[in-house]
PDB file of N, CA, C and O in Angstrom, chain B, residues numbered from 101:
ATOM      1  N   MET B 101      18.728  -2.066   0.783  1.00  0.00           N
ATOM      2  CA  MET B 101      18.205  -0.752   1.075  1.00  0.00           C
ATOM      3  C   MET B 101      16.912  -0.874   1.874  1.00  0.00           C
ATOM      4  O   MET B 101      16.136  -1.808   1.671  1.00  0.00           O
ATOM      5  N   PRO B 102      16.684   0.060   2.771  1.00  0.00           N
ATOM      6  CA  PRO B 102      15.438   0.020   3.551  1.00  0.00           C
ATOM      7  C   PRO B 102      14.218   0.240   2.661  1.00  0.00           C
ATOM      8  O   PRO B 102      14.270   0.996   1.692  1.00  0.00           O
ATOM      9  N   GLU B 103      13.142  -0.418   2.997  1.00  0.00           N
ATOM     10  CA  GLU B 103      11.891  -0.286   2.260  1.00  0.00           C
ATOM     11  C   GLU B 103      10.866   0.436   3.121  1.00  0.00           C
ATOM     12  O   GLU B 103      10.964   0.393   4.347  1.00  0.00           O
ATOM     13  N   PRO B 104       9.884   1.099   2.513  1.00  0.00           N
ATOM     14  CA  PRO B 104       8.858   1.788   3.291  1.00  0.00           C
ATOM     15  C   PRO B 104       8.233   0.858   4.332  1.00  0.00           C
ATOM     16  O   PRO B 104       7.874  -0.282   4.038  1.00  0.00           O
ATOM     17  N   GLY B 105       8.113   1.374   5.550  1.00  0.00           N
ATOM     18  CA  GLY B 105       7.526   0.606   6.633  1.00  0.00           C
ATOM     19  C   GLY B 105       8.557  -0.078   7.508  1.00  0.00           C
ATOM     20  O   GLY B 105       8.228  -0.547   8.597  1.00  0.00           O
ATOM     21  N   SER B 106       9.805  -0.144   7.049  1.00  0.00           N
ATOM     22  CA  SER B 106      10.840  -0.791   7.855  1.00  0.00           C
ATOM     23  C   SER B 106      11.429   0.211   8.849  1.00  0.00           C
ATOM     24  O   SER B 106      11.290   1.425   8.698  1.00  0.00           O
ATOM     25  N   LYS B 107      12.082  -0.332   9.859  1.00  0.00           N
ATOM     26  CA  LYS B 107      12.687   0.518  10.880  1.00  0.00           C
ATOM     27  C   LYS B 107      13.785   1.400  10.274  1.00  0.00           C
ATOM     28  O   LYS B 107      13.885   2.583  10.600  1.00  0.00           O
ATOM     29  N   ASP B 108      14.603   0.825   9.395  1.00  0.00           N
ATOM     30  CA  ASP B 108      15.671   1.600   8.764  1.00  0.00           C
ATOM     31  C   ASP B 108      15.108   2.740   7.910  1.00  0.00           C
ATOM     32  O   ASP B 108      15.667   3.836   7.885  1.00  0.00           O
ATOM     33  N   TYR B 109      14.014   2.478   7.220  1.00  0.00           N
ATOM     34  CA  TYR B 109      13.371   3.510   6.403  1.00  0.00           C
ATOM     35  C   TYR B 109      12.905   4.655   7.306  1.00  0.00           C
ATOM     36  O   TYR B 109      13.092   5.828   6.982  1.00  0.00           O
ATOM     37  N   ASP B 110      12.298   4.300   8.439  1.00  0.00           N
ATOM     38  CA  ASP B 110      11.820   5.319   9.366  1.00  0.00           C
ATOM     39  C   ASP B 110      12.971   6.149   9.926  1.00  0.00           C
ATOM     40  O   ASP B 110      12.817   7.351  10.140  1.00  0.00           O
ATOM     41  N   LYS B 111      14.115   5.527  10.164  1.00  0.00           N
ATOM     42  CA  LYS B 111      15.285   6.268  10.645  1.00  0.00           C
ATOM     43  C   LYS B 111      15.745   7.271   9.587  1.00  0.00           C
ATOM     44  O   LYS B 111      16.019   8.431   9.896  1.00  0.00           O
ATOM     45  N   GLN B 112      15.827   6.810   8.335  1.00  0.00           N
ATOM     46  CA  GLN B 112      16.247   7.691   7.246  1.00  0.00           C
ATOM     47  C   GLN B 112      15.275   8.854   7.076  1.00  0.00           C
ATOM     48  O   GLN B 112      15.692   9.992   6.857  1.00  0.00           O
ATOM     49  N   ARG B 113      13.968   8.561   7.178  1.00  0.00           N
ATOM     50  CA  ARG B 113      12.957   9.607   7.040  1.00  0.00           C
ATOM     51  C   ARG B 113      13.111  10.638   8.153  1.00  0.00           C
ATOM     52  O   ARG B 113      12.997  11.839   7.904  1.00  0.00           O
ATOM     53  N   ALA B 114      13.367  10.180   9.376  1.00  0.00           N
ATOM     54  CA  ALA B 114      13.544  11.093  10.503  1.00  0.00           C
ATOM     55  C   ALA B 114      14.771  11.984  10.293  1.00  0.00           C
ATOM     56  O   ALA B 114      14.731  13.180  10.585  1.00  0.00           O
ATOM     57  N   ARG B 115      15.849  11.404   9.791  1.00  0.00           N
ATOM     58  CA  ARG B 115      17.057  12.206   9.528  1.00  0.00           C
ATOM     59  C   ARG B 115      16.796  13.260   8.460  1.00  0.00           C
ATOM     60  O   ARG B 115      17.196  14.415   8.602  1.00  0.00           O
ATOM     61  N   ARG B 116      16.126  12.854   7.399  1.00  0.00           N
ATOM     62  CA  ARG B 116      15.829  13.818   6.323  1.00  0.00           C
ATOM     63  C   ARG B 116      14.843  14.884   6.790  1.00  0.00           C
ATOM     64  O   ARG B 116      14.925  16.034   6.359  1.00  0.00           O
ATOM     65  N   ARG B 117      13.922  14.517   7.659  1.00  0.00           N
ATOM     66  CA  ARG B 117      12.977  15.492   8.193  1.00  0.00           C
ATOM     67  C   ARG B 117      13.716  16.543   9.019  1.00  0.00           C
ATOM     68  O   ARG B 117      13.437  17.737   8.902  1.00  0.00           O
ATOM     69  N   LYS B 118      14.661  16.097   9.857  1.00  0.00           N
ATOM     70  CA  LYS B 118      15.443  17.048  10.662  1.00  0.00           C
ATOM     71  C   LYS B 118      16.258  17.978   9.776  1.00  0.00           C
ATOM     72  O   LYS B 118      16.351  19.177  10.039  1.00  0.00           O
ATOM     73  N   GLU B 119      16.855  17.412   8.712  1.00  0.00           N
ATOM     74  CA  GLU B 119      17.626  18.240   7.784  1.00  0.00           C
ATOM     75  C   GLU B 119      16.739  19.300   7.136  1.00  0.00           C
ATOM     76  O   GLU B 119      17.147  20.452   6.987  1.00  0.00           O
ATOM     77  N   ALA B 120      15.533  18.908   6.755  1.00  0.00           N
ATOM     78  CA  ALA B 120      14.603  19.854   6.131  1.00  0.00           C
ATOM     79  C   ALA B 120      14.196  20.939   7.110  1.00  0.00           C
ATOM     80  O   ALA B 120      14.109  22.110   6.740  1.00  0.00           O
ATOM     81  N   GLU B 121      13.947  20.561   8.354  1.00  0.00           N
ATOM     82  CA  GLU B 121      13.574  21.556   9.364  1.00  0.00           C
ATOM     83  C   GLU B 121      14.709  22.548   9.598  1.00  0.00           C
ATOM     84  O   GLU B 121      14.477  23.747   9.751  1.00  0.00           O
ATOM     85  N   ARG B 122      15.933  22.037   9.624  1.00  0.00           N
ATOM     86  CA  ARG B 122      17.094  22.915   9.833  1.00  0.00           C
ATOM     87  C   ARG B 122      17.295  23.871   8.667  1.00  0.00           C
ATOM     88  O   ARG B 122      17.814  24.972   8.851  1.00  0.00           O
ATOM     89  N   SER B 123      16.886  23.460   7.466  1.00  0.00           N
ATOM     90  CA  SER B 123      17.075  24.324   6.303  1.00  0.00           C
ATOM     91  C   SER B 123      15.917  25.295   6.107  1.00  0.00           C
ATOM     92  O   SER B 123      15.891  26.037   5.125  1.00  0.00           O
ATOM     93  N   GLY B 124      14.949  25.295   7.043  1.00  0.00           N
ATOM     94  CA  GLY B 124      13.901  26.292   7.010  1.00  0.00           C
ATOM     95  C   GLY B 124      12.549  25.836   6.509  1.00  0.00           C
ATOM     96  O   GLY B 124      11.649  26.662   6.358  1.00  0.00           O
ATOM     97  N   VAL B 125      12.373  24.565   6.249  1.00  0.00           N
ATOM     98  CA  VAL B 125      11.075  24.055   5.807  1.00  0.00           C
ATOM     99  C   VAL B 125      10.142  24.031   7.018  1.00  0.00           C
ATOM    100  O   VAL B 125      10.535  23.555   8.083  1.00  0.00           O
ATOM    101  N   PRO B 126       8.912  24.535   6.875  1.00  0.00           N
ATOM    102  CA  PRO B 126       7.980  24.502   8.014  1.00  0.00           C
ATOM    103  C   PRO B 126       7.778  23.073   8.521  1.00  0.00           C
ATOM    104  O   PRO B 126       7.800  22.115   7.747  1.00  0.00           O
ATOM    105  N   ASP B 127       7.584  22.953   9.820  1.00  0.00           N
ATOM    106  CA  ASP B 127       7.475  21.659  10.488  1.00  0.00           C
ATOM    107  C   ASP B 127       6.443  20.748   9.836  1.00  0.00           C
ATOM    108  O   ASP B 127       6.691  19.554   9.667  1.00  0.00           O
ATOM    109  N   ARG B 128       5.287  21.298   9.467  1.00  0.00           N
ATOM    110  CA  ARG B 128       4.210  20.460   8.912  1.00  0.00           C
ATOM    111  C   ARG B 128       4.547  19.923   7.520  1.00  0.00           C
ATOM    112  O   ARG B 128       3.950  18.936   7.089  1.00  0.00           O
ATOM    113  N   HIS B 129       5.479  20.543   6.815  1.00  0.00           N
ATOM    114  CA  HIS B 129       5.850  20.094   5.466  1.00  0.00           C
ATOM    115  C   HIS B 129       7.126  19.258   5.448  1.00  0.00           C
ATOM    116  O   HIS B 129       7.407  18.575   4.463  1.00  0.00           O
ATOM    117  N   ALA B 130       7.897  19.310   6.532  1.00  0.00           N
ATOM    118  CA  ALA B 130       9.181  18.610   6.570  1.00  0.00           C
ATOM    119  C   ALA B 130       8.999  17.100   6.451  1.00  0.00           C
ATOM    120  O   ALA B 130       9.769  16.443   5.750  1.00  0.00           O
ATOM    121  N   ASN B 131       8.001  16.543   7.119  1.00  0.00           N
ATOM    122  CA  ASN B 131       7.776  15.099   7.064  1.00  0.00           C
ATOM    123  C   ASN B 131       7.361  14.666   5.665  1.00  0.00           C
ATOM    124  O   ASN B 131       7.838  13.648   5.164  1.00  0.00           O
ATOM    125  N   GLU B 132       6.476  15.431   5.029  1.00  0.00           N
ATOM    126  CA  GLU B 132       6.041  15.109   3.667  1.00  0.00           C
ATOM    127  C   GLU B 132       7.219  15.180   2.696  1.00  0.00           C
ATOM    128  O   GLU B 132       7.360  14.327   1.820  1.00  0.00           O
ATOM    129  N   GLU B 133       8.047  16.181   2.852  1.00  0.00           N
ATOM    130  CA  GLU B 133       9.203  16.338   1.968  1.00  0.00           C
ATOM    131  C   GLU B 133      10.190  15.182   2.146  1.00  0.00           C
ATOM    132  O   GLU B 133      10.730  14.671   1.165  1.00  0.00           O
ATOM    133  N   ALA B 134      10.424  14.772   3.390  1.00  0.00           N
ATOM    134  CA  ALA B 134      11.332  13.650   3.658  1.00  0.00           C
ATOM    135  C   ALA B 134      10.782  12.364   3.053  1.00  0.00           C
ATOM    136  O   ALA B 134      11.529  11.591   2.453  1.00  0.00           O
ATOM    137  N   ASN B 135       9.489  12.134   3.206  1.00  0.00           N
ATOM    138  CA  ASN B 135       8.863  10.926   2.662  1.00  0.00           C
ATOM    139  C   ASN B 135       8.973  10.900   1.137  1.00  0.00           C
ATOM    140  O   ASN B 135       9.327   9.873   0.558  1.00  0.00           O
ATOM    141  N   GLU B 136       8.674  12.015   0.495  1.00  0.00           N
ATOM    142  CA  GLU B 136       8.741  12.084  -0.967  1.00  0.00           C
ATOM    143  C   GLU B 136      10.153  11.855  -1.479  1.00  0.00           C
ATOM    144  O   GLU B 136      10.354  11.154  -2.470  1.00  0.00           O
ATOM    145  N   SER B 137      11.135  12.450  -0.800  1.00  0.00           N
ATOM    146  CA  SER B 137      12.515  12.288  -1.265  1.00  0.00           C
ATOM    147  C   SER B 137      12.971  10.837  -1.146  1.00  0.00           C
ATOM    148  O   SER B 137      13.704  10.354  -2.008  1.00  0.00           O
ATOM    149  N   LEU B 138      12.552  10.134  -0.095  1.00  0.00           N
ATOM    150  CA  LEU B 138      12.916   8.724   0.048  1.00  0.00           C
ATOM    151  C   LEU B 138      12.200   7.856  -0.981  1.00  0.00           C
ATOM    152  O   LEU B 138      12.791   6.913  -1.508  1.00  0.00           O
ATOM    153  N   GLN B 139      10.955   8.154  -1.270  1.00  0.00           N
ATOM    154  CA  GLN B 139      10.193   7.344  -2.212  1.00  0.00           C
ATOM    155  C   GLN B 139      10.657   7.555  -3.650  1.00  0.00           C
ATOM    156  O   GLN B 139      10.500   6.664  -4.485  1.00  0.00           O
ATOM    157  N   GLN B 140      11.225   8.717  -3.948  1.00  0.00           N
ATOM    158  CA  GLN B 140      11.709   8.983  -5.303  1.00  0.00           C
ATOM    159  C   GLN B 140      13.104   8.418  -5.528  1.00  0.00           C
ATOM    160  O   GLN B 140      13.548   8.300  -6.670  1.00  0.00           O
ATOM    161  N   ASP B 141      13.797   8.068  -4.452  1.00  0.00           N
ATOM    162  CA  ASP B 141      15.134   7.504  -4.554  1.00  0.00           C
ATOM    163  C   ASP B 141      15.038   6.095  -5.133  1.00  0.00           C
ATOM    164  O   ASP B 141      14.438   5.225  -4.502  1.00  0.00           O
ATOM    165  N   PRO B 142      15.611   5.836  -6.323  1.00  0.00           N
ATOM    166  CA  PRO B 142      15.471   4.514  -6.951  1.00  0.00           C
ATOM    167  C   PRO B 142      16.084   3.384  -6.134  1.00  0.00           C
ATOM    168  O   PRO B 142      15.688   2.230  -6.302  1.00  0.00           O
ATOM    169  N   ARG B 143      17.031   3.677  -5.263  1.00  0.00           N
ATOM    170  CA  ARG B 143      17.637   2.635  -4.439  1.00  0.00           C
ATOM    171  C   ARG B 143      16.701   2.176  -3.323  1.00  0.00           C
ATOM    172  O   ARG B 143      16.965   1.152  -2.692  1.00  0.00           O
ATOM    173  N   ARG B 144      15.634   2.892  -3.068  1.00  0.00           N
ATOM    174  CA  ARG B 144      14.723   2.574  -1.972  1.00  0.00           C
ATOM    175  C   ARG B 144      13.398   1.983  -2.458  1.00  0.00           C
ATOM    176  O   ARG B 144      12.449   1.886  -1.681  1.00  0.00           O
ATOM    177  N   ARG B 145      13.323   1.594  -3.711  1.00  0.00           N
ATOM    178  CA  ARG B 145      12.096   1.008  -4.247  1.00  0.00           C
ATOM    179  C   ARG B 145      11.910  -0.395  -3.702  1.00  0.00           C
ATOM    180  O   ARG B 145      12.883  -1.099  -3.431  1.00  0.00           O
ATOM    181  N   SER B 146      10.676  -0.793  -3.545  1.00  0.00           N
ATOM    182  CA  SER B 146      10.356  -2.115  -3.039  1.00  0.00           C
ATOM    183  C   SER B 146      10.871  -3.198  -3.990  1.00  0.00           C
ATOM    184  O   SER B 146      10.810  -3.054  -5.211  1.00  0.00           O
ATOM    185  N   SER B 147      11.372  -4.270  -3.408  1.00  0.00           N
ATOM    186  CA  SER B 147      11.871  -5.370  -4.232  1.00  0.00           C
ATOM    187  C   SER B 147      10.796  -6.421  -4.457  1.00  0.00           C
ATOM    188  O   SER B 147      11.065  -7.442  -5.088  1.00  0.00           O
ATOM    189  N   GLY B 148       9.598  -6.201  -3.962  1.00  0.00           N
ATOM    190  CA  GLY B 148       8.497  -7.133  -4.171  1.00  0.00           C
ATOM    191  C   GLY B 148       8.422  -8.188  -3.092  1.00  0.00           C
ATOM    192  O   GLY B 148       9.211  -8.175  -2.146  1.00  0.00           O
ATOM    193  N   PRO B 149       7.480  -9.098  -3.228  1.00  0.00           N
ATOM    194  CA  PRO B 149       7.303 -10.132  -2.214  1.00  0.00           C
ATOM    195  C   PRO B 149       8.510 -11.064  -2.140  1.00  0.00           C
ATOM    196  O   PRO B 149       9.109 -11.406  -3.159  1.00  0.00           O
ATOM    197  N   ARG B 150       8.851 -11.462  -0.938  1.00  0.00           N
ATOM    198  CA  ARG B 150      10.024 -12.310  -0.749  1.00  0.00           C
ATOM    199  C   ARG B 150       9.658 -13.757  -0.452  1.00  0.00           C
ATOM    200  O   ARG B 150      10.541 -14.614  -0.419  1.00  0.00           O
ATOM    201  N   THR B 151       8.385 -14.052  -0.237  1.00  0.00           N
ATOM    202  CA  THR B 151       7.971 -15.409   0.101  1.00  0.00           C
ATOM    203  C   THR B 151       6.838 -15.845  -0.816  1.00  0.00           C
ATOM    204  O   THR B 151       6.227 -15.024  -1.499  1.00  0.00           O
ATOM    205  N   GLU B 152       6.566 -17.139  -0.821  1.00  0.00           N
ATOM    206  CA  GLU B 152       5.448 -17.662  -1.598  1.00  0.00           C
ATOM    207  C   GLU B 152       4.143 -17.022  -1.135  1.00  0.00           C
ATOM    208  O   GLU B 152       3.287 -16.680  -1.951  1.00  0.00           O
ATOM    209  N   ARG B 153       3.996 -16.863   0.164  1.00  0.00           N
ATOM    210  CA  ARG B 153       2.769 -16.283   0.699  1.00  0.00           C
ATOM    211  C   ARG B 153       2.589 -14.842   0.215  1.00  0.00           C
ATOM    212  O   ARG B 153       1.466 -14.407  -0.038  1.00  0.00           O
ATOM    213  N   GLY B 154       3.681 -14.113   0.089  1.00  0.00           N
ATOM    214  CA  GLY B 154       3.624 -12.732  -0.359  1.00  0.00           C
ATOM    215  C   GLY B 154       3.185 -12.577  -1.805  1.00  0.00           C
ATOM    216  O   GLY B 154       2.763 -11.497  -2.216  1.00  0.00           O
ATOM    217  N   ARG B 155       3.282 -13.644  -2.575  1.00  0.00           N
ATOM    218  CA  ARG B 155       2.894 -13.591  -3.985  1.00  0.00           C
ATOM    219  C   ARG B 155       1.403 -13.787  -4.169  1.00  0.00           C
ATOM    220  O   ARG B 155       0.891 -13.599  -5.273  1.00  0.00           O
ATOM    221  N   GLY B 156       0.686 -14.164  -3.104  1.00  0.00           N
ATOM    222  CA  GLY B 156      -0.767 -14.311  -3.187  1.00  0.00           C
ATOM    223  C   GLY B 156      -1.189 -15.759  -3.403  1.00  0.00           C
ATOM    224  O   GLY B 156      -0.343 -16.649  -3.493  1.00  0.00           O
ATOM    225  N   PRO B 157      -2.497 -15.995  -3.487  1.00  0.00           N
ATOM    226  CA  PRO B 157      -3.009 -17.357  -3.676  1.00  0.00           C
ATOM    227  C   PRO B 157      -2.503 -17.957  -4.983  1.00  0.00           C
ATOM    228  O   PRO B 157      -2.390 -17.265  -5.994  1.00  0.00           O
ATOM    229  N   LYS B 158      -2.199 -19.259  -4.949  1.00  0.00           N
ATOM    230  CA  LYS B 158      -1.653 -19.913  -6.145  1.00  0.00           C
ATOM    231  C   LYS B 158      -2.523 -19.747  -7.373  1.00  0.00           C
ATOM    232  O   LYS B 158      -2.007 -19.555  -8.474  1.00  0.00           O
ATOM    233  N   GLY B 159      -3.834 -19.818  -7.205  1.00  0.00           N
ATOM    234  CA  GLY B 159      -4.750 -19.704  -8.351  1.00  0.00           C
ATOM    235  C   GLY B 159      -4.791 -18.305  -8.954  1.00  0.00           C
ATOM    236  O   GLY B 159      -5.283 -18.138 -10.069  1.00  0.00           O
ATOM    237  N   GLU B 160      -4.283 -17.289  -8.243  1.00  0.00           N
ATOM    238  CA  GLU B 160      -4.351 -15.915  -8.730  1.00  0.00           C
ATOM    239  C   GLU B 160      -2.992 -15.375  -9.157  1.00  0.00           C
ATOM    240  O   GLU B 160      -2.889 -14.200  -9.510  1.00  0.00           O
ATOM    241  N   ARG B 161      -1.954 -16.194  -9.135  1.00  0.00           N
ATOM    242  CA  ARG B 161      -0.618 -15.739  -9.512  1.00  0.00           C
ATOM    243  C   ARG B 161      -0.481 -15.715 -11.024  1.00  0.00           C
ATOM    244  O   ARG B 161      -1.081 -16.534 -11.720  1.00  0.00           O
ATOM    245  N   PRO B 162       0.313 -14.772 -11.534  1.00  0.00           N
ATOM    246  CA  PRO B 162       0.533 -14.734 -12.988  1.00  0.00           C
ATOM    247  C   PRO B 162       1.329 -15.965 -13.429  1.00  0.00           C
ATOM    248  O   PRO B 162       2.075 -16.544 -12.639  1.00  0.00           O
ATOM    249  N   GLU B 163       1.171 -16.352 -14.667  1.00  0.00           N
ATOM    250  CA  GLU B 163       1.888 -17.508 -15.218  1.00  0.00           C
ATOM    251  C   GLU B 163       3.382 -17.238 -15.211  1.00  0.00           C
ATOM    252  O   GLU B 163       3.815 -16.099 -15.390  1.00  0.00           O
ATOM    253  N   GLY B 164       4.168 -18.281 -15.004  1.00  0.00           N
ATOM    254  CA  GLY B 164       5.622 -18.160 -15.038  1.00  0.00           C
ATOM    255  C   GLY B 164       6.218 -17.634 -13.755  1.00  0.00           C
ATOM    256  O   GLY B 164       7.431 -17.433 -13.685  1.00  0.00           O
ATOM    257  N   GLY B 165       5.409 -17.402 -12.734  1.00  0.00           N
ATOM    258  CA  GLY B 165       5.958 -16.829 -11.513  1.00  0.00           C
ATOM    259  C   GLY B 165       5.871 -17.656 -10.342  1.00  0.00           C
ATOM    260  O   GLY B 165       6.310 -17.251  -9.266  1.00  0.00           O
TER     261      GLY B 165
END
């Protein structure tokens, strides 16, 4: 699933924004509504860091990780 900040996420947000505009949501609120709906979707939650570097400095990582 696309994650916030990815190109696929931005495409989905744009589609949802257009749908909101077509259903009568004012232009200035359509983007906020699209963003909120994507962020509340459990399938679009971040999966966390994918690399060792993404987990942070070795001395600051939690035990067992």
